[in-house]
BADRENPA-980314 format. One line per 2 residues: number of its first residue (from 1); their letters; for each residue x, y, z of N, C-alpha, C. Coordinates in Angstrom, 3 decimals. Layout:
<recs>
NUM	A	X:Y:Z:X:Y:Z:X:Y:Z ~ ...
</recs>
This chain:
<recs>
1	XX	206.779:29.414:175.842:207.047:30.808:175.954:208.243:31.267:175.086 ~ 208.553:30.528:174.145:209.538:30.837:173.165:209.124:32.208:172.409
3	XX	207.901:32.338:172.264:207.473:33.585:171.492:207.846:34.785:172.333 ~ 207.653:34.696:173.511:208.039:35.861:174.451:209.552:36.319:174.203
5	XX	210.386:35.200:174.253:211.892:35.326:174.231:211.977:36.112:172.704 ~ 211.416:35.439:171.805:211.698:36.198:170.353:211.314:37.682:170.417
7	XX	210.124:37.990:170.911:209.909:39.399:171.020:210.821:40.129:171.898 ~ 211.354:39.582:172.805:212.350:40.173:173.974:213.637:40.424:173.077
9	XX	214.057:39.453:172.236:215.386:39.664:171.621:215.106:40.655:170.540 ~ 213.843:40.881:169.851:213.607:41.938:168.887:213.553:43.221:169.655
11	XX	213.197:43.258:170.879:212.825:44.688:171.504:214.215:45.216:172.038 ~ 215.245:44.349:172.424:216.286:45.018:172.782:217.220:45.812:171.827
13	XX	217.433:45.459:170.581:218.056:46.411:169.836:217.279:47.691:169.498 ~ 215.945:47.533:169.454:215.212:48.566:169.178:215.193:49.696:170.323
15	XX	215.077:49.091:171.482:215.065:49.979:172.707:216.385:50.636:172.861 ~ 217.662:50.067:172.588:218.868:50.784:172.582:218.975:51.821:171.601
17	XX	218.446:51.542:170.395:218.282:52.531:169.416:217.364:53.710:169.626 ~ 216.367:53.444:170.297:215.585:54.362:170.684:216.121:55.391:171.790
19	XX	216.645:54.738:172.752:217.367:55.471:173.836:218.527:56.382:173.382 ~ 219.223:55.743:172.692:220.424:56.460:172.153:219.899:57.724:171.191
21	XX	218.961:57.557:170.431:218.414:58.713:169.645:217.667:59.734:170.483 ~ 216.936:59.337:171.593:216.292:60.136:172.602:217.178:61.118:173.267
23	XX	218.218:60.430:173.594:219.238:61.141:174.514:220.189:61.887:173.586 ~ 220.257:61.980:172.177:220.982:62.680:171.317:222.264:62.221:170.972
25	XX	222.552:60.940:171.475:223.870:60.417:171.109:224.133:60.203:169.522 ~ 223.112:59.792:168.860:223.222:59.797:167.456:221.675:59.732:166.933
27	XX	221.665:59.944:165.495:220.605:59.975:164.789:220.580:59.221:163.593 ~ 219.969:58.051:163.352:219.827:57.560:162.062:218.666:57.793:161.282
29	XX	218.805:57.764:159.979:217.640:58.036:159.176:217.247:56.784:158.467 ~ 216.387:56.084:159.211:215.802:54.719:159.042:214.628:54.797:157.984
31	XX	214.336:53.952:157.230:213.212:53.953:156.251:211.826:53.631:157.115 ~ 211.949:53.336:158.344:210.842:53.002:159.226:210.893:53.779:160.517
33	XX	209.783:53.664:161.130:209.741:54.610:162.432:209.978:53.426:163.601 ~ 211.161:53.478:164.130:211.623:52.499:165.180:210.715:52.597:166.378
35	XX	210.288:53.800:166.645:209.600:53.975:167.840:208.079:53.291:167.778 ~ 207.536:53.469:166.591:206.145:52.865:166.238:206.478:51.293:166.326
37	XX	207.479:50.729:165.826:207.739:49.398:165.826:207.912:48.940:167.296 ~ 208.517:49.619:167.965:208.823:49.291:169.383:207.628:49.236:170.219
39	XX	206.638:50.299:169.973:205.450:50.438:170.602:204.593:49.150:170.216 ~ 204.594:48.847:169.257:203.716:47.669:168.618:204.377:46.358:169.284
41	XX	205.698:46.188:169.334:206.275:45.049:170.055:205.804:45.036:171.438 ~ 205.952:46.189:172.190:205.679:46.267:173.706:204.248:45.821:173.758
43	XX	203.321:46.371:173.082:201.917:45.933:173.278:201.693:44.640:173.006 ~ 202.206:44.077:171.825:202.115:42.620:171.682:202.776:41.607:172.716
45	XX	203.717:42.057:173.227:204.394:41.294:174.124:203.656:41.286:175.442 ~ 203.039:42.424:175.817:202.037:42.355:177.214:200.658:41.565:176.819
47	XX	200.197:41.723:175.842:199.127:40.784:175.425:199.380:39.466:175.344 ~ 200.481:39.118:174.855:200.961:37.625:174.992:201.114:37.177:176.520
49	XX	201.674:38.034:177.246:201.942:37.725:178.604:200.531:37.466:179.248 ~ 199.640:38.274:178.802:198.261:38.097:179.561:197.625:36.817:179.152
51	XX	197.693:36.545:177.810:197.146:35.305:177.226:197.953:33.951:177.823 ~ 199.155:34.066:177.887:199.894:32.855:178.492:199.635:32.640:179.986
53	XX	199.329:33.787:180.847:198.960:33.690:182.119:197.771:33.204:182.221 ~ 196.754:33.419:181.304:195.356:32.832:181.358:195.453:31.355:181.062
55	XX	196.209:30.835:180.070:196.365:29.623:179.457:196.991:28.659:180.725 ~ 198.077:29.222:181.271:198.889:28.396:182.042:198.316:28.394:183.522
57	XX	197.771:29.350:184.054:197.170:29.421:185.299:195.669:29.383:185.555 ~ 195.038:29.413:184.260:193.564:29.293:184.278:192.845:30.665:184.716
59	XX	193.603:31.645:185.314:193.068:32.879:185.623:194.142:33.934:185.588 ~ 193.842:35.155:185.471:194.800:36.214:185.376:194.698:36.989:186.736
61	XX	195.725:37.232:187.472:195.827:37.780:188.620:195.768:39.314:188.369 ~ 195.537:40.057:189.392:195.390:41.579:189.270:196.774:42.113:189.093
63	XX	197.806:41.747:189.773:199.078:42.240:189.571:199.545:42.017:187.936 ~ 199.202:40.876:187.408:199.631:40.762:186.086:198.894:41.581:185.128
65	XX	197.644:42.033:185.559:196.955:43.027:184.600:197.672:44.375:184.754 ~ 197.959:44.702:186.026:198.585:45.928:186.423:199.734:46.135:185.904
67	XX	200.675:45.133:185.769:201.907:45.192:185.093:201.739:45.393:183.700 ~ 201.007:44.679:182.959:200.615:44.800:181.650:200.197:46.246:181.228
69	XX	199.206:46.912:182.076:198.890:48.108:181.780:200.002:49.186:181.921 ~ 200.822:49.036:182.992:201.878:50.022:183.095:202.785:49.970:181.898
71	XX	203.117:48.704:181.444:204.096:48.643:180.203:203.406:49.020:178.863 ~ 202.246:48.891:178.851:201.449:49.443:177.612:201.199:50.801:177.513
73	XX	201.036:51.415:178.696:200.572:52.846:178.725:201.612:53.729:177.938 ~ 202.916:53.603:177.835:203.781:54.509:177.112:203.706:54.204:175.704
75	XX	203.338:52.798:175.223:203.254:52.642:173.852:201.838:53.227:173.372 ~ 200.735:53.052:174.167:199.499:53.713:173.725:199.552:55.213:173.680
77	XX	200.306:55.827:174.758:200.403:57.132:174.604:201.294:57.699:173.511 ~ 202.194:56.913:173.089:202.957:57.310:171.798:201.948:57.383:170.480
79	XX	201.103:56.388:170.422:200.033:56.469:169.285:199.068:57.510:169.515 ~ 198.654:57.837:170.752:197.699:58.857:170.972:198.152:60.185:170.702
81	XX	199.610:60.550:171.211:200.163:61.659:171.071:200.474:61.995:169.634 ~ 200.659:60.963:168.824:200.873:61.239:167.432:199.567:61.674:166.645
83	XX	198.512:61.239:167.212:197.199:61.634:166.635:196.873:63.014:166.984 ~ 197.415:63.443:168.340:196.904:64.731:168.916:198.095:65.719:168.670
85	XX	198.875:65.570:167.946:200.019:66.719:167.730:201.171:66.500:168.465 ~ 201.723:65.238:168.903:202.911:65.007:169.607:203.126:65.856:170.703
87	XX	202.090:65.869:171.668:202.199:66.606:172.899:203.237:66.025:173.800 ~ 203.717:64.746:173.735:204.758:64.302:174.548:205.958:63.864:173.756
89	XX	206.233:64.579:172.847:207.327:64.194:171.895:208.606:64.221:172.393 ~ 209.093:64.924:173.344:210.370:64.969:173.984:210.710:63.861:174.987
91	XX	209.832:63.525:175.790:210.067:62.607:176.824:209.582:61.203:176.378 ~ 208.730:60.956:175.696:207.957:59.778:175.538:208.874:58.722:174.854
93	XX	209.695:58.970:173.860:210.588:57.937:173.230:211.474:57.350:174.287 ~ 212.052:58.232:175.148:213.129:57.751:176.161:212.281:56.828:177.353
95	XX	211.074:57.431:177.534:210.286:56.354:178.592:210.154:55.195:177.953 ~ 209.673:55.077:176.674:209.334:53.977:175.883:210.594:52.992:175.812
97	XX	211.638:53.630:175.500:212.931:52.774:175.103:213.300:52.217:176.490 ~ 213.259:53.005:177.546:213.569:52.379:178.727:212.803:51.142:179.259
99	XX	211.572:51.392:179.182:210.695:50.291:179.530:210.818:49.172:178.433 ~ 211.036:49.372:177.213:211.269:48.254:176.397:212.522:47.398:176.739
101	XX	213.608:48.240:177.234:214.737:47.460:177.579:214.720:46.638:178.773 ~ 213.748:47.268:179.687:213.678:46.634:181.085:212.800:45.363:180.736
103	XX	211.735:45.461:180.056:210.828:44.244:179.797:211.569:43.395:179.002 ~ 212.465:43.680:177.812:213.152:42.722:177.084:213.873:42.013:177.985
105	XX	214.724:42.682:178.886:215.719:41.696:179.791:215.007:40.841:180.809 ~ 213.868:41.420:181.203:213.142:40.514:182.124:212.430:39.392:181.409
107	XX	212.013:39.569:180.164:211.395:38.374:179.284:212.560:37.419:179.110 ~ 213.767:37.786:178.964:214.788:36.688:178.590:215.181:35.922:179.776
109	X	214.883:36.129:180.992:215.274:35.392:182.194:214.625:33.981:182.157
</recs>
């Protein structure tokens, strides 16, 4: 499960950056979209969690699927809102950043 830890280590700085920008503490002009990268990392980590649960346990429990869906939902909402005119532009980065931070800390335990 070293792959999960690598993703978690990558998610923590992105989550802090997203949270600080969403709360207006500072704004960086980066050559990439940190929210999109964070959303991709979140989706990838949850899919890896589902794969590892299947490989190690032989089956995937409902709670594992539910947890993955809850953590994937803001990432998918980010991409959908970008396609539909950023209808959640104000709150979605903060929600995604907080969930990335929590999932990153949890994956490092």
